[in-house]
N, C-alpha and C positions, 0 to 999 in steps of 0.2 A: 122293347124293337129299333131292332138298328135302324142309322137314315146316312146318308153321303149328304156334303157339301158336293154340290157341282158347281165347277165357276165355269164359262164361255171364255176361251183361250185365244181362241184366231176368230175375225170374221164371217160373218153369215154371206156377203158377196161372194157370187161365182156358187154358190153349194144351190144341191137340185133345190128344188121346192117340199117335197117331202120330210127334206134334213129342217129346211126354214121351221116348214110348220111343225116339226119335233121340239127343238127349240124355242119355241115360244110355248107348245105345251108346257115345258118346263117353266119357264118365268124369264125364259135366259133371251133378250134382246140386241144389247149392248156389250160391244168388249166387256167384260170385267165385272157383269152381273154375277152372281153368287145367290144360289135360294140350297135352299134343306130342304130333300127330298127320302120318303120311308126307301125302305130296301126291302121291295115286292118286285114281282114278276115284271111288272110292266117300266118298272119305273129302270129295270137294269135292260129291258131292251131298247125303250128308247137311250141306254145308256151309249149301247152298243151303235144303233143306228148313228150317231155324232160323236163318236168316242175321238175323232182327229180330229175336232173344235170345242173338244172341253177340257178340265181335269177335274179326277173325282179322288175327294177324298172323304174316309169316315168318319162319322159329327161326334 
């Protein structure tokens, strides 16, 4: 099963509340935080919502 490495690259200050909640649901709270998530429809939707704040690579 494919997985994504997701890293928070930009600050959440000034982001909309739903974007902050999305980052929090991925486990990203501070700049530089990294998480590994499965490649599924839910994760892809979250990535699209905050794509301007994160960096995504395949694990």
